[in-house]
Structures are given as structure tokens and as C-alpha cells.
C-alpha positions as CSV (number, residue, x, y, z in Angstrom):
1,M,-24.1,10.7,-27.9
2,T,-22.5,7.8,-29.8
3,R,-24.6,8.5,-32.9
4,D,-23.6,12.2,-32.9
5,I,-19.9,11.5,-32.8
6,A,-20.1,8.8,-35.4
7,D,-21.9,11.2,-37.7
8,L,-19.4,13.9,-37.1
9,L,-16.5,11.6,-37.9
10,A,-18.2,10.2,-41.0
11,D,-19.1,13.7,-42.3
12,A,-15.5,14.8,-41.8
13,V,-14.1,11.8,-43.6
14,D,-16.6,12.3,-46.5
15,D,-15.6,16.0,-46.7
16,R,-12.0,15.0,-47.0
17,A,-12.6,12.3,-49.6
18,R,-14.4,14.9,-51.8
19,A,-11.5,17.3,-51.5
20,L,-8.8,17.5,-54.1
21,T,-5.3,16.5,-53.0
22,G,-3.4,19.5,-51.9
23,L,-6.4,21.8,-52.0
24,L,-6.4,24.3,-49.2
25,P,-9.6,24.3,-47.1
26,T,-11.2,27.8,-47.3
27,P,-12.1,29.8,-44.2
28,A,-15.7,29.1,-45.0
29,A,-15.1,25.4,-45.0
30,F,-13.4,25.6,-41.6
31,A,-16.3,27.6,-40.3
32,L,-18.8,25.0,-41.5
33,T,-16.8,22.2,-39.8
34,R,-16.6,24.2,-36.6
35,A,-20.4,24.7,-36.7
36,R,-20.8,20.9,-36.7
37,I,-18.8,20.4,-33.6
38,R,-21.4,21.0,-30.9
39,R,-20.7,21.6,-27.3
40,R,-21.6,18.2,-26.0
41,R,-19.4,16.4,-28.5
42,I,-16.1,17.9,-27.5
43,V,-15.6,18.3,-23.8
44,R,-17.2,15.5,-22.0
45,H,-14.8,13.6,-19.9
46,S,-15.8,10.4,-21.6
47,V,-14.3,8.0,-24.1
48,E,-16.1,5.2,-25.9
49,A,-14.0,2.4,-27.1
50,G,-14.6,-1.1,-28.5
51,V,-15.6,-2.5,-31.8
52,G,-17.4,-0.5,-34.6
53,I,-18.0,2.8,-32.7
54,A,-16.3,6.2,-32.7
55,A,-14.6,7.9,-29.8
56,S,-17.0,10.1,-27.9
57,G,-16.1,13.2,-25.8
58,A,-12.8,13.3,-27.5
59,V,-10.8,16.5,-27.5
60,V,-11.0,17.4,-31.2
61,A,-7.7,18.6,-32.4
62,G,-8.4,18.7,-36.1
63,A,-11.4,20.0,-38.1
64,W,-10.5,17.8,-41.1
65,L,-9.9,14.1,-40.5
66,G,-8.0,11.8,-42.7
67,A,-8.7,8.0,-42.8
68,H,-5.5,6.4,-43.9
69,V,-2.5,8.3,-42.6
70,D,0.2,7.0,-40.2
71,R,-0.2,9.3,-37.3
72,S,2.6,8.0,-35.0
73,P,4.3,11.1,-33.7
74,A,7.9,11.8,-34.6
75,P,10.3,11.5,-31.7
76,P,10.7,14.8,-29.9
77,A,14.0,16.6,-30.3
78,H,14.5,17.5,-26.6
79,T,11.6,15.8,-24.7
80,P,10.5,12.3,-23.6
81,S,9.6,9.9,-26.3
82,T,5.9,9.4,-26.9
83,S,6.6,5.7,-27.6
84,V,7.1,5.2,-23.9
85,S,4.0,3.9,-22.2
86,P,3.6,4.6,-18.5
87,T,4.8,1.7,-16.3
88,P,1.6,0.0,-15.2
89,T,0.8,0.3,-11.5
90,P,0.3,-3.2,-9.9
91,T,-3.3,-4.2,-9.4
92,P,-4.3,-2.9,-6.0
93,T,-4.7,-5.5,-3.3
94,T,-5.0,-3.3,-0.2
95,G,-6.9,-0.2,0.8
96,P,-9.0,1.3,3.6
97,T,-10.5,-1.4,5.8
98,T,-12.9,-1.4,8.6
99,S,-11.7,-4.6,10.3
100,A,-8.8,-7.0,10.3
101,G,-9.1,-10.0,8.0
102,P,-7.7,-11.7,4.9
103,A,-7.0,-9.5,1.9
104,V,-9.9,-9.4,-0.6
105,P,-8.9,-10.3,-4.1
106,P,-9.7,-7.7,-6.8
107,T,-12.6,-8.5,-9.1
108,A,-12.8,-8.1,-12.9
109,S,-15.6,-7.5,-15.4
110,P,-15.4,-7.3,-19.2
111,G,-14.5,-3.8,-20.2
112,L,-13.8,-2.5,-16.7
113,P,-10.5,-2.2,-14.8
114,T,-10.0,-4.5,-11.8
115,T,-11.5,-3.2,-8.6
116,L,-11.8,-3.9,-4.9
117,P,-15.1,-3.7,-3.0
118,A,-15.5,-0.3,-1.3
119,P,-15.2,-0.6,2.5
120,D,-17.7,1.1,4.7
121,G,-17.0,4.8,5.1
122,L,-14.7,5.1,2.1
123,L,-16.3,8.2,0.6
124,A,-15.8,10.2,3.8
125,T,-12.1,9.5,3.7
126,T,-11.6,10.7,0.1
127,G,-9.7,13.9,-0.5
128,P,-8.7,16.2,-3.3
129,G,-7.0,14.3,-6.1
130,W,-9.2,11.2,-5.9
131,V,-11.0,10.4,-9.1
132,L,-14.6,9.3,-9.6
133,A,-15.1,7.3,-12.7
134,A,-18.2,5.7,-14.3
135,Y,-17.6,2.8,-16.6
136,R,-20.3,1.4,-18.9
137,S,-19.3,-1.8,-20.8
138,A,-21.8,-3.2,-23.3
139,P,-21.3,-6.0,-25.8
140,A,-20.4,-4.7,-29.3
141,D,-22.7,-7.2,-30.9
142,P,-26.4,-6.4,-30.0
143,A,-27.2,-10.1,-30.4
144,S,-24.7,-11.1,-27.8
145,S,-25.9,-12.7,-24.6
146,A,-23.2,-10.9,-22.6
147,T,-24.6,-8.4,-20.0
148,V,-24.1,-4.7,-19.7
149,V,-21.8,-3.7,-16.8
150,H,-22.3,-0.2,-15.5
151,A,-20.4,0.8,-12.4
152,M,-19.2,3.8,-10.4
153,I,-15.6,3.5,-9.2
154,A,-13.5,5.6,-6.8
155,I,-9.8,5.8,-7.6
156,A,-7.3,6.7,-5.0
157,P,-4.2,8.8,-5.9
158,D,-2.0,5.7,-5.6
159,G,-4.2,3.9,-8.2
160,A,-6.2,1.7,-5.8
161,R,-9.7,1.3,-7.3
162,Y,-12.9,0.7,-5.4
163,R,-16.3,-0.3,-6.9
164,L,-18.9,1.9,-5.2
165,V,-22.2,0.9,-6.7
166,D,-23.6,-0.6,-9.9
167,L,-25.8,1.6,-12.1
168,P,-28.8,0.8,-14.3
169,A,-27.8,-0.8,-17.6
170,D,-30.2,1.2,-19.6
171,Q,-28.9,4.6,-18.3
172,S,-26.1,6.9,-19.4
173,V,-24.5,8.8,-16.6
174,E,-22.0,11.6,-17.3
175,L,-20.0,12.9,-14.3
176,L,-19.8,16.7,-14.0
177,D,-18.4,17.5,-10.6
178,W,-17.5,15.9,-7.2
179,H,-16.5,17.4,-4.0
180,A,-14.0,15.3,-2.0
181,G,-15.7,13.5,0.9
182,D,-19.2,13.9,-0.5
183,S,-21.5,10.9,-0.9
184,R,-23.1,12.4,-4.0
185,A,-21.8,13.8,-7.3
186,R,-23.3,16.2,-9.9
187,V,-24.2,14.3,-13.1
188,S,-26.1,14.5,-16.4
189,Y,-28.1,11.4,-17.1
190,G,-30.7,9.9,-19.4
191,P,-31.5,6.8,-21.4
192,S,-28.5,5.2,-22.9
193,G,-28.0,5.9,-26.6
194,V,-30.2,9.0,-26.6
195,D,-28.6,12.4,-27.0
196,G,-29.2,14.9,-24.3
197,G,-30.3,14.3,-20.7
198,V,-31.1,16.1,-17.5
199,T,-28.7,17.4,-14.8
200,G,-28.9,16.3,-11.2
201,W,-27.2,14.2,-8.5
202,I,-26.2,10.6,-8.0
203,D,-26.0,9.0,-4.6
204,L,-22.7,7.2,-4.6
205,R,-23.9,4.7,-2.0
206,T,-27.1,3.6,-3.6
207,G,-26.9,4.8,-7.3
208,A,-30.1,6.8,-6.9
209,L,-30.5,9.6,-9.5
210,T,-32.2,12.8,-8.6
211,R,-33.1,15.6,-11.0
212,D,-31.9,19.1,-10.0
213,D,-34.2,21.9,-11.3
214,L,-31.9,24.9,-11.7
215,A,-34.4,27.1,-13.6
216,L,-31.9,27.5,-16.4
217,P,-32.8,27.6,-20.1
218,A,-33.3,24.3,-21.9
219,G,-30.1,22.7,-23.1
220,H,-28.0,24.1,-20.3
221,V,-24.5,22.6,-20.0
222,Y,-22.3,22.5,-16.9
223,E,-18.9,24.3,-17.3
224,A,-17.2,24.8,-13.9
225,R,-17.5,25.2,-10.1
226,L,-15.9,28.2,-8.5
227,D,-14.3,28.1,-5.0
228,D,-17.3,29.9,-3.5
229,G,-19.6,27.2,-4.7
230,T,-21.0,29.1,-7.7
231,T,-21.4,27.0,-10.8
232,L,-21.1,28.2,-14.3
233,W,-23.3,27.0,-17.1
234,T,-23.7,27.7,-20.8
235,A,-27.0,27.5,-22.7
236,N,-28.2,28.3,-26.2
237,L,-30.8,27.4,-28.7
238,D,-29.2,26.1,-31.8
239,P,-28.9,28.3,-33.9
240,G,-28.4,31.1,-31.5
241,P,-26.0,32.9,-29.2
242,V,-24.2,31.0,-26.4
243,R,-24.8,32.6,-23.0
244,L,-23.0,32.1,-19.7
245,W,-25.0,31.7,-16.5
246,A,-23.9,31.7,-12.9
247,V,-25.8,29.8,-10.2
248,P,-24.8,30.5,-6.6
249,E,-25.0,27.8,-3.9
250,S,-28.3,29.4,-2.7
251,G,-30.2,31.7,-4.9
252,S,-31.4,32.1,-8.5
253,P,-29.4,31.8,-11.7
254,R,-27.9,35.0,-13.0
255,L,-27.2,35.7,-16.7
256,V,-23.6,36.8,-17.0
257,G,-23.4,37.6,-20.7
258,Q,-23.1,36.3,-24.3
259,L,-20.0,34.4,-25.4
260,G,-20.7,33.9,-29.1
261,D,-22.8,32.4,-31.9
262,H,-21.2,29.0,-31.6
263,W,-20.0,27.1,-28.6
264,T,-16.3,26.9,-27.6
265,K,-15.2,25.8,-24.2
266,P,-15.1,28.8,-21.8
267,R,-11.9,28.9,-19.7
268,V,-12.0,30.4,-16.1
269,S,-9.1,32.7,-15.2
270,P,-6.8,31.8,-12.2
271,S,-8.6,34.3,-9.9
272,Q,-12.0,33.0,-11.1
273,T,-13.1,36.5,-11.9
274,R,-13.3,36.2,-15.7
275,V,-13.9,33.6,-18.4
276,A,-12.5,33.6,-22.0
277,A,-13.9,31.8,-25.0
278,L,-12.9,31.7,-28.7
279,A,-15.1,33.8,-30.9
280,P,-16.9,32.0,-33.8
281,T,-14.4,33.2,-36.4
282,A,-11.5,31.8,-34.3
283,A,-9.8,35.1,-34.9
284,S,-10.7,36.8,-31.6
285,V,-11.3,35.9,-27.9
286,V,-14.4,37.0,-25.9
287,V,-13.8,37.8,-22.3
288,L,-16.6,38.1,-19.7
289,D,-16.4,39.4,-16.1
290,V,-18.2,36.9,-14.0
291,A,-19.4,39.4,-11.4
292,T,-20.4,42.4,-13.7
293,G,-21.0,40.7,-17.1
294,A,-18.6,43.3,-18.7
295,R,-17.7,42.0,-22.1
296,S,-14.7,42.6,-24.3
297,T,-13.4,41.2,-27.6
298,V,-9.7,40.8,-28.1
299,D,-8.5,40.7,-31.7
300,L,-5.9,38.0,-32.3
301,A,-4.6,39.7,-35.5
302,V,-4.7,36.6,-37.8
303,P,-6.2,37.9,-41.0
304,G,-6.6,34.8,-43.2
305,G,-5.9,32.5,-40.3
306,E,-7.3,31.2,-37.0
307,C,-6.3,30.3,-33.5
308,A,-7.0,27.8,-30.8
309,L,-7.5,29.1,-27.2
310,L,-5.4,26.8,-25.0
311,G,-5.9,28.5,-21.6
312,W,-5.0,31.2,-19.2
313,L,-1.3,31.7,-18.5
314,D,-2.0,34.2,-15.7
315,D,-4.9,36.6,-14.7
316,R,-4.5,38.8,-17.7
317,S,-3.0,36.7,-20.5
318,V,-4.0,33.7,-22.5
319,L,-2.1,31.2,-24.6
320,V,-3.3,30.7,-28.2
321,S,-2.0,28.4,-31.0
322,C,-2.4,30.1,-34.4
323,F,-1.7,29.3,-38.1
324,D,-2.3,30.9,-41.5
325,H,-4.8,29.7,-44.1
326,T,-2.6,31.1,-46.8
327,G,0.5,29.2,-48.0
328,P,1.1,25.7,-49.2
329,D,0.7,22.4,-47.5
330,P,2.3,20.9,-45.4
331,I,1.1,22.5,-42.1
332,V,4.6,23.3,-41.1
333,Q,4.7,25.8,-44.0
334,R,1.7,27.8,-42.6
335,N,3.5,29.6,-39.9
336,P,2.2,27.6,-36.9
337,R,3.0,29.4,-33.7
338,L,2.2,29.9,-30.0
339,V,1.2,33.4,-28.9
340,Q,0.6,35.1,-25.6
341,V,-2.2,37.6,-25.7
342,D,-2.9,40.2,-23.0
343,V,-6.7,40.4,-22.8
344,D,-6.6,43.9,-21.2
345,T,-4.3,45.6,-23.8
346,S,-4.6,43.2,-26.8
347,A,-0.8,43.1,-26.9
348,R,0.4,39.9,-28.6
349,T,3.8,38.2,-28.1
350,T,4.9,35.3,-30.3
351,L,6.4,32.9,-27.9
352,T,7.7,30.4,-30.4
353,T,7.3,29.5,-34.1
354,L,6.6,25.8,-34.4
355,G,8.5,23.4,-36.6
356,V,9.0,19.7,-37.2
357,G,8.7,17.7,-34.0
358,Q,6.6,20.3,-32.2
359,P,2.9,20.5,-31.4
360,F,0.2,21.9,-33.7
361,A,-3.3,22.5,-32.2
362,L,-6.4,23.3,-34.1
363,T,-9.5,25.2,-33.0
364,G,-11.3,22.4,-31.1
365,V,-8.4,21.7,-28.7
366,V,-9.2,22.0,-25.0
367,G,-6.2,22.7,-22.8
368,V,-5.9,22.8,-19.0
369,T,-3.9,25.0,-16.7
370,V,-1.9,22.4,-14.7
371,R,0.2,24.8,-12.6
372,P,0.5,28.6,-12.6
373,G,1.9,29.5,-16.0
374,T,1.8,25.9,-17.3
375,I,-0.8,24.7,-19.8
376,A,-1.2,21.2,-21.1
377,F,-2.9,20.5,-24.4
378,P,-3.4,17.7,-27.0
379,A,-1.8,18.3,-30.4
380,Y,-0.5,16.8,-33.6
381,T,3.3,16.5,-33.6
382,L,4.4,18.2,-36.8
383,D,6.4,16.5,-39.5
384,A,7.6,17.8,-42.9
385,V,4.8,16.4,-45.0
386,I,1.5,16.2,-43.2
387,P,-1.2,18.3,-44.9
388,M,-4.0,20.2,-43.2
389,G,-6.6,17.7,-44.1
390,D,-5.0,14.8,-42.2
391,V,-4.7,16.1,-38.6
392,C,-5.7,14.1,-35.6
393,P,-4.0,14.5,-32.2
394,N,-1.2,12.1,-31.4
395,S,0.5,13.7,-28.5
396,V,0.2,15.8,-25.4
397,W,2.4,18.8,-24.6
398,E,3.0,21.3,-21.8
399,W,3.9,25.0,-22.3
400,S,5.5,26.9,-19.5
401,G,8.0,29.8,-19.1
402,S,10.8,27.4,-19.8
403,G,9.3,26.3,-23.2
404,L,7.6,23.2,-24.6
405,R,7.7,19.8,-23.0
406,Q,6.2,16.6,-24.5
407,V,4.1,14.4,-22.1
408,P,4.5,10.6,-22.5
409,V,1.3,8.9,-23.6
410,P,0.6,5.4,-24.8
411,Q,1.8,4.9,-28.4
412,G,-1.0,5.0,-31.0
413,S,-3.3,7.2,-28.9
414,D,-5.2,9.9,-30.8
415,T,-8.0,10.8,-28.4
416,F,-7.3,12.6,-25.1
417,Q,-9.0,14.2,-22.2
418,L,-7.0,16.2,-19.7
419,A,-7.6,17.4,-16.2
420,A,-5.4,19.2,-13.6
421,A,-5.1,17.5,-10.2
422,G,-3.2,19.5,-7.6
423,G,-0.3,20.4,-9.8
424,N,-0.4,17.0,-11.5
425,L,-1.8,16.2,-15.0
426,D,-4.4,13.5,-15.5
427,V,-4.6,12.1,-19.1
428,A,-7.3,9.7,-20.4
429,A,-5.9,8.3,-23.6
430,S,-7.3,6.0,-26.3
431,A,-7.5,5.6,-30.0
432,G,-10.5,6.3,-32.2
433,C,-10.1,9.7,-34.0
434,A,-8.7,7.9,-37.1
435,A,-6.9,4.8,-35.8
436,R,-8.6,1.6,-34.7
437,I,-10.6,2.1,-31.6
438,T,-8.9,1.0,-28.3
439,P,-10.1,1.1,-24.7
440,P,-9.1,4.2,-22.6
441,S,-6.5,4.3,-19.9
442,L,-6.2,7.0,-17.2
443,T,-2.7,8.1,-16.0
444,R,-1.6,10.8,-13.6
445,L,1.7,12.5,-14.3
446,A,3.6,14.4,-11.6
447,P,5.5,17.6,-12.4
448,D,8.6,15.6,-13.3
449,L,6.3,13.4,-15.6
450,S,6.7,10.3,-13.5
451,P,3.5,8.3,-14.0
452,T,0.9,6.6,-11.8
453,V,-1.6,4.5,-13.7
454,L,-4.9,5.3,-12.1
455,A,-6.8,2.9,-14.4
456,P,-5.2,0.8,-17.1
457,A,-7.0,0.1,-20.4
458,P,-9.7,-2.4,-19.4
459,D,-9.4,-6.0,-20.5
460,P,-12.5,-7.2,-22.4
461,L,-11.9,-10.7,-21.0
462,G,-12.8,-12.3,-24.4
463,V,-15.9,-10.2,-24.9
464,A,-16.1,-7.6,-27.7
465,T,-17.2,-4.6,-25.7
466,Q,-18.0,-0.9,-26.1
467,T,-16.7,0.8,-23.0
468,T,-17.7,4.3,-22.0
469,L,-15.6,6.2,-19.4
470,T,-16.6,9.4,-17.8
471,W,-14.5,10.8,-14.9
472,V,-13.9,13.8,-12.7
473,V,-11.1,14.8,-10.3
474,A,-12.3,15.6,-6.7
475,R,-11.6,19.1,-5.4
């Protein structure tokens, strides 16, 4: 996993270095870069931070990465400043207990946030909005005598953190799904440092890993769980079409249909009856009916341009961020805009044309529907000079019926993962897209943007570490 992301970033920087200053990337060049961004490299809820490695699982907001550009976002004109870091939540000192006694002091390990020991019966008391997080902290220097720390942590909505179980140092575990109150979670796992793995379950009490044979094609990837327990998966042989599969709680997998020739994150509609995904050209959206497999393609009407699919606004319309390839640099001169698209009629409504101080999102961006009609997404905050080739995300925004609103994130962040949590927005933020790599923090923002720090950026405690974070919100 780490090797793939490092190669991706290195290739992107090399491509940029070979480009002439001011030269517009051609549509073919963008298509080539998109083809490099494989499914497992974009959407994992994981961040790797430390010394000498690239961010992994980052939401990729730019297909062309620059190496020496100041990406501090310009202050928003009518929204909270991105220079404001959330006020840290005090280290938890209390939590569920099984008997009276003195308070247990929190423990710290290099590269992990401070935690409390998990009391007996904790998992049964968890509810929606709890977060399950797996941290793996390894010394950045292979010759170091420091040990690898790999632990599963449960995080309460108030930021209290409980260490559930330690995991094998030589394993990589990616969290996929967790049902509140359950003592196991769905995961992908395999030897650390080796791309790929198998899907299965982890026992949150013992750390035992069990493979789950779903009878799906090789290379299948978890996408979502519906309210009826059906899970959605994508699978493809590279090169080859990406297909969507549905697996009921009991029964055999069912092929829903084909999404496209290259992977883009499928988004589930609010009613959970359809999924939408960006077509390979980034100029249309593919829509599949989950029950019938009926497939339609919605033209985004961007000849000479492309769009990013940010998410569903309601059961029949999606939000896309578009721009034109034609026209001069900087980006702000390429007609960046947010568009609402009716997937039934193909009607398109430009909601706003984006200018300096507003968000620009490229094809790889993965947004989330936080509340009905409200979508959050990472973006680059536009200025008057930034060219297309130097884009990394440096901000997070929300779009709703009332317009755009900037979400406060730690200054200098350029790698984000987002998740909805009962009307709140969870943001994992770090640096590593182009800036110096920093450890990830995890913050929950209420609808009024008031923050609760679920997990601060870990303290390496004097050890140069590589810290991997993978996390899911309980439903």
C-alpha cells in the first residue's frame, strides 16, 4: 500500500517536472493520470504519516501534483478561517467502569494517541457515532530498535479513547465496517507492506482475524452496507470493466451491473436504491439501480472539460464540480463551477461559478453527504495565480441549499478523509500530498462547526515513526 502511493506521487511529480511552465495538460494526459489512480489508493480510511513516506488512502484532489508551491489556503471571504485549529479535547480520564476505584491514568505509545484500558463490556455499550480506529506505528528507521505498536482503539463521541486489543506487528488491517455494539468488525487484512489482502472479520476482544469467503471475483473491494444488511462490492481485472456486486446478509452474491472501465468511488443514493459513479472520461455519470441493474448514463455536457462527482443532493440529483480544459492558467480562468444534475432527465443547473477564495475539486475527490442536501468535500481554495499543475487539497467545504461554507481544519493539512456521523462531519487531516508529512488528527464537527477532537495528532514521544490510521464510524 505504501509503495503504491509513493510511486503514484513520484510519478505525478516527475510528470509535472517534465511539463513546460504554463502548458495546459491535455485531456489524454488527464486520462492517463486517472488511470494510474487505482481504487485502493484513493478511498481507504487510512493515513500514513511520519518520516520519508507518502500519505496513503488520501482523498486525491489533484491529478497533477506540484512539489514546491505554498498551498496555505487564502482566508475565506464569508466563512470560518482555515487557520483555526480545533480546540483540543482534554485527554480522557474517565469512562465506563465496572467497579468503583481510583481513576486509571491514560497510557501513551509512540505514534498513538493516549488511551484508557477498555473496561469489561465496553463494546456492548457502544452506539452509533462511536469510532473504531486501528493505529499502526512503526519506527521510520528500519535499523531502529524501537518496536512496532499496532492497536485497535474505540473512540466515544466525547473523545474518550479506549485501547481494545493489540494486533500483530507484521499485519496490516484496514477497517471496512462496524455495527455499533458488535464485538467484531469487517476488515481487509494481510502482511504489512504488501499490496492487497483478503476480506474477513476481526474479533475486537481477542484480535483474531477470520477470512470471509464471499464467492466474489478476485480483487473485490468493499464499498458500502445498506440498511437491510446488503453489502456492495466492486471488482475488476485490471484492465477491465468495474462491476458492482450486491451480497445479502444470507444468500449468494448478485451482479448488479457495470460501472465503467476505470474505478471511481460509487455513491449510494439517500434511498439506497441507486448508485452513481463517474464515467472514465469524467464527462458523464453512470447510474445503476441496485435492485434491477438498470443502467443509464448522464451526459454532463462538458466538451473539452471534466467534472468531479461529489455526491447525491437528493434521490434524483447529484452535485458535480466541473472545469474546462480550454483557456489559460490559472485555474480560476477555466470556468470552475458547481452544477446540480438531475440523473433522470439530465437537466443541469449551475449553482455557482467559483472564484478566488472558493473551492476547486478535481476528479479524484470523494465527498460525503453529511445531512440531506449537504455535501462535504476536500478542495483547493482558489487564488488568482495557481496553475492546474500545482493542485493539492488544502481545505474542506460544505455545499447546501444556503451555499458554500468552509470547514475549519488544521493549518497546513493537505490530505483528508471524510465521513458522516449522524448529521456531524468527521475529518481525518494530515499533510503529505505535497507538504512535509505530519501525523493524522481526527475531529468531529457539529452542524454549527463546533469541534470535538476524537483523536489528536499522535505524539511520537521522541521516536521517528510511520503511523497508519484506518477508521470507521459505527452505524
